[in-house]
C-alpha positions as CSV (number, residue, x, y, z in Angstrom):
1,X,77.5,48.9,-11.7
2,X,77.1,46.1,-9.1
3,X,73.3,45.8,-9.1
4,X,73.2,42.4,-10.6
5,X,75.3,41.0,-7.7
6,X,72.0,41.0,-5.7
7,X,70.6,38.4,-8.0
8,X,72.8,35.4,-6.9
9,X,72.8,36.6,-3.2
10,X,68.9,36.8,-3.0
11,X,68.5,33.7,-5.1
12,X,70.8,31.7,-2.8
13,X,69.0,32.9,0.3
14,X,65.6,31.8,-1.1
15,X,67.0,28.5,-2.5
16,X,68.3,27.6,0.9
17,X,65.0,28.5,2.6
18,X,63.2,26.4,0.1
19,X,65.5,23.4,0.8
20,X,65.1,23.9,4.6
21,X,61.4,24.5,5.0
22,X,59.8,24.3,1.5
23,X,59.3,28.1,1.4
24,X,56.6,29.1,-1.1
25,X,53.5,30.8,0.2
26,X,55.7,32.7,2.7
27,X,57.2,34.7,-0.2
28,X,53.9,36.3,-1.1
29,X,54.1,39.0,1.7
30,X,57.6,39.8,0.7
31,X,56.7,40.5,-3.0
32,X,56.1,44.3,-2.5
33,X,59.5,44.7,-0.8
34,X,61.2,42.6,-3.5
35,X,59.6,44.7,-6.2
36,X,60.9,47.9,-4.6
37,X,64.3,46.3,-4.5
38,X,64.1,45.4,-8.1
39,X,63.1,48.9,-9.1
40,X,66.0,50.3,-7.2
41,X,68.4,47.9,-8.9
42,X,67.0,48.3,-12.4
43,X,65.8,44.8,-12.8
44,X,62.2,43.9,-13.9
45,X,59.5,42.0,-12.1
46,X,60.2,38.7,-13.9
47,X,63.7,38.7,-12.5
48,X,62.4,39.5,-9.1
49,X,60.0,36.5,-9.2
50,X,62.8,34.3,-10.6
51,X,65.3,35.1,-7.9
52,X,62.8,34.7,-5.1
53,X,59.8,32.4,-5.8
54,X,61.7,30.6,-8.6
55,X,64.9,30.0,-6.5
56,X,62.8,28.8,-3.5
57,X,61.0,26.3,-5.7
58,X,64.2,24.9,-7.1
59,X,65.6,24.6,-3.6
60,X,62.5,22.9,-2.4
61,X,62.6,20.4,-5.4
62,X,66.2,19.4,-5.1
63,X,67.1,20.1,-1.5
64,X,68.2,17.1,0.5
65,X,66.7,18.3,3.8
66,X,63.2,19.5,2.7
67,X,61.0,17.9,5.4
68,X,57.8,18.3,3.3
69,X,59.2,16.6,0.2
70,X,62.4,14.6,0.6
71,X,61.7,13.9,4.3
72,X,58.3,12.5,3.7
73,X,59.2,10.5,0.6
74,X,62.2,8.9,2.3
75,X,60.1,8.0,5.4
76,X,57.4,6.4,3.2
77,X,60.0,4.5,1.2
78,X,61.4,3.2,4.6
79,X,64.8,4.9,4.1
80,X,66.9,6.8,6.6
81,X,66.2,10.5,6.7
82,X,69.6,11.5,5.1
83,X,69.8,8.5,2.7
84,X,71.5,9.7,-0.5
85,X,72.2,13.1,1.0
86,X,75.4,13.4,-1.0
87,X,73.8,12.9,-4.3
88,X,70.9,15.2,-3.4
89,X,73.3,17.9,-2.3
90,X,75.1,17.7,-5.7
91,X,71.8,17.9,-7.5
92,X,70.8,20.9,-5.3
93,X,74.0,22.8,-6.0
94,X,73.8,22.1,-9.8
95,X,70.1,23.1,-10.0
96,X,70.6,26.3,-8.1
97,X,73.7,27.2,-10.1
98,X,71.9,26.7,-13.4
99,X,68.9,28.7,-12.1
100,X,71.0,31.6,-11.0
101,X,72.9,31.6,-14.2
102,X,69.7,31.6,-16.2
103,X,68.3,34.4,-14.1
104,X,71.4,36.5,-14.5
105,X,71.4,36.0,-18.2
106,X,67.8,37.2,-18.4
107,X,68.4,40.1,-16.0
108,X,71.3,41.4,-18.0
109,X,69.2,41.5,-21.2
110,X,66.1,43.0,-19.5
111,X,67.7,45.8,-17.4
112,X,65.5,48.8,-16.7
113,X,66.4,52.3,-15.5
114,X,67.2,52.2,-11.8
115,X,64.7,54.0,-9.7
116,X,67.2,56.5,-8.3
117,X,68.1,57.6,-11.8
118,X,64.7,58.1,-13.2
119,X,62.6,61.2,-13.4
120,X,60.1,60.0,-10.8
121,X,62.9,59.9,-8.2
122,X,63.9,63.5,-9.0
123,X,60.3,64.7,-8.8
124,X,60.1,63.0,-5.4
125,X,63.1,64.8,-4.2
126,X,61.6,68.2,-5.2
127,X,58.3,67.3,-3.7
128,X,60.0,66.3,-0.5
129,X,61.6,69.7,-0.2
130,X,65.2,68.4,0.3
131,X,67.6,65.7,-0.5
132,X,66.6,62.1,0.2
133,X,69.7,61.7,2.4
134,X,68.3,64.5,4.7
135,X,64.9,62.8,4.8
136,X,66.5,59.4,5.6
137,X,68.6,61.1,8.4
138,X,65.4,62.5,9.9
139,X,63.6,59.2,9.7
140,X,65.8,56.9,11.8
141,X,63.5,54.0,12.4
142,X,65.0,50.7,13.6
143,X,65.2,49.0,10.2
144,X,67.6,46.3,11.5
145,X,65.1,45.3,14.2
146,X,62.3,45.3,11.6
147,X,64.3,43.0,9.4
148,X,64.9,40.7,12.4
149,X,61.2,40.6,13.2
150,X,60.6,39.5,9.6
151,X,63.2,36.8,9.6
152,X,62.4,35.5,13.2
153,X,59.2,33.7,12.2
154,X,61.0,31.9,9.4
155,X,63.8,30.8,11.7
156,X,61.4,29.6,14.4
157,X,59.4,27.7,11.8
158,X,62.5,25.9,10.5
159,X,63.2,24.7,14.0
160,X,59.6,23.8,14.7
161,X,59.2,21.9,11.5
162,X,62.3,19.9,12.1
163,X,61.9,19.3,15.8
164,X,58.3,20.0,16.9
165,X,56.3,18.8,13.9
166,X,54.9,22.2,13.1
167,X,52.5,22.8,10.2
168,X,50.8,25.7,8.5
169,X,48.8,26.8,11.6
170,X,52.0,27.4,13.5
171,X,53.6,29.1,10.5
172,X,50.5,31.5,10.2
173,X,50.6,32.2,14.0
174,X,54.4,33.1,13.7
175,X,53.8,35.5,10.9
176,X,50.9,37.2,12.6
177,X,53.0,37.8,15.7
178,X,55.9,39.0,13.7
179,X,53.7,41.3,11.6
180,X,52.1,42.8,14.7
181,X,55.4,43.4,16.4
182,X,56.9,45.0,13.2
183,X,53.9,47.4,13.0
184,X,54.3,48.4,16.6
185,X,58.1,48.9,16.3
186,X,57.7,50.7,13.0
187,X,55.5,53.3,14.8
188,X,52.1,52.4,13.3
189,X,50.5,51.9,16.7
190,X,48.0,49.1,17.3
191,X,45.2,50.8,15.2
192,X,47.6,51.4,12.3
193,X,49.0,47.9,12.5
194,X,45.5,46.3,12.3
195,X,44.6,48.6,9.4
196,X,47.8,47.8,7.5
197,X,47.2,44.1,8.1
198,X,43.7,44.2,6.8
199,X,44.9,46.1,3.7
200,X,47.4,43.4,3.1
201,X,44.7,40.7,3.4
202,X,42.6,42.6,0.8
203,X,45.5,42.6,-1.6
204,X,45.9,38.8,-1.3
205,X,42.2,38.0,-1.5
206,X,42.1,37.4,-5.3
207,X,45.1,35.1,-5.1
208,X,43.4,33.2,-2.3
209,X,40.3,32.7,-4.4
210,X,42.3,31.3,-7.3
211,X,44.1,28.9,-4.9
212,X,40.8,27.7,-3.6
213,X,39.4,27.1,-7.1
214,X,42.6,25.1,-8.0
215,X,42.3,23.1,-4.8
216,X,38.7,22.2,-5.6
217,X,39.8,20.6,-8.9
218,X,42.4,18.6,-7.0
219,X,39.9,17.5,-4.4
220,X,37.5,16.2,-7.2
221,X,40.3,14.2,-8.7
222,X,41.4,12.7,-5.4
223,X,38.0,12.1,-3.8
224,X,36.6,10.7,-7.0
225,X,39.5,8.2,-7.1
226,X,40.4,9.5,-10.5
227,X,44.0,9.9,-9.5
228,X,44.1,6.4,-8.0
229,X,43.0,5.0,-11.4
230,X,45.6,7.0,-13.3
231,X,48.3,5.9,-10.8
232,X,47.3,2.2,-11.0
233,X,47.6,2.2,-14.7
234,X,50.9,4.0,-14.7
235,X,52.4,1.5,-12.2
236,X,51.1,-1.4,-14.2
237,X,52.9,-0.2,-17.3
238,X,56.1,0.4,-15.4
239,X,56.1,-3.1,-14.0
240,X,56.3,-4.5,-17.5
241,X,59.2,-2.3,-18.6
242,X,62.9,-3.0,-18.3
243,X,64.6,-1.7,-15.1
244,X,66.4,1.2,-16.6
245,X,63.5,2.3,-18.7
246,X,61.1,2.0,-15.8
247,X,63.4,4.1,-13.6
248,X,63.6,6.9,-16.2
249,X,59.9,6.8,-16.9
250,X,59.1,7.4,-13.2
251,X,60.3,11.0,-13.7
252,X,57.8,12.2,-16.3
253,X,55.0,10.1,-14.6
254,X,55.7,12.0,-11.3
255,X,55.6,15.3,-13.2
256,X,52.3,14.5,-14.8
257,X,50.8,13.5,-11.4
258,X,51.9,16.8,-9.9
259,X,49.6,18.6,-12.2
260,X,46.6,16.7,-10.7
261,X,48.1,16.7,-7.1
262,X,49.8,20.1,-6.6
263,X,50.8,19.3,-3.0
264,X,54.3,17.9,-2.9
265,X,53.6,16.2,0.5
266,X,50.3,14.8,-0.7
267,X,51.9,13.5,-3.9
268,X,54.6,11.7,-1.8
269,X,51.9,10.1,0.4
270,X,50.0,9.1,-2.8
271,X,52.8,7.7,-4.8
272,X,55.6,6.4,-2.6
273,X,53.5,3.4,-1.2
274,X,53.2,2.2,-4.8
275,X,56.6,3.2,-6.3
276,X,58.7,2.0,-3.5
277,X,57.5,-1.6,-3.7
278,X,57.6,-1.4,-7.5
279,X,61.4,-0.7,-7.1
280,X,61.7,-3.9,-5.1
281,X,59.9,-5.9,-7.8
282,X,62.1,-4.4,-10.5
283,X,65.2,-5.0,-8.5
284,X,66.4,-1.4,-8.2
285,X,67.1,0.7,-5.2
286,X,64.3,2.6,-3.4
287,X,66.4,5.7,-3.8
288,X,65.4,5.8,-7.5
289,X,61.7,6.4,-7.0
290,X,62.4,9.0,-4.4
291,X,64.8,10.8,-6.8
292,X,62.3,10.4,-9.6
293,X,59.6,11.9,-7.3
294,X,61.8,14.9,-6.4
295,X,63.0,15.7,-10.0
296,X,59.6,15.1,-11.5
297,X,57.7,17.4,-9.2
298,X,60.7,19.8,-9.3
299,X,60.5,20.1,-13.0
300,X,56.8,21.0,-13.0
301,X,57.1,23.4,-10.1
302,X,60.1,25.2,-11.5
303,X,58.6,25.6,-14.9
304,X,55.3,26.9,-13.4
């Protein structure tokens, strides 16, 4: 009767990781394990995605310490790294609380039969020739160590991103090392570990192709200076509007730009050099365009 307690716990973990290191692509290898967890708890796949990828995206969008989003935008706006951290922290807490409440509401109305109560589980017990508890007792693999090997690359990457200017290459290397060590500790051997790694790559190949196609569209818009033209016209319109109106209109404009520029760091580099001086012209704080950038991109990412 306490299965839904996992929803806020898992959501909070991924939201914090999103706020700390912009966790998004790293969730993909965890999806199979999260789906197994959802089946055991009696929650559907939509809830699983919401409490993992969705929560991480909300944390990334509203977190005050995200180095790839708030950090880059504040630096380009020539503001201190923790400028407005109090306000951003309140926004983060409110956004995560709303997201968790929304996810819980959906999960409570879309409950499924938990795996251990379904007929498939009973058939598995019969086929196994004994109780699941006996099988678990016979299979005492170091699950705690495997969990630590999964979390270690994330912890190392958070430190590296904040102190050593690490990027996706270092993140990929950390996950490769963690995956190989997990396979060896789990008893697969080197050959089995390599085979399992290749199977996982084959599973993710269709998603990689889709990402490549989407990136090609973004490159055409950027290299063809189409985005620059759109951005120039947007800024020109904002410069003629009253201060309060211009500040509010920055949010939907940032949301629209994120569709053409899906990279949050790329959007910050593209927009902040124009929106920050515009704030000076309008006589408003440079914090406002940074907040508009965060909330605008956050709205699009969370909805997607």
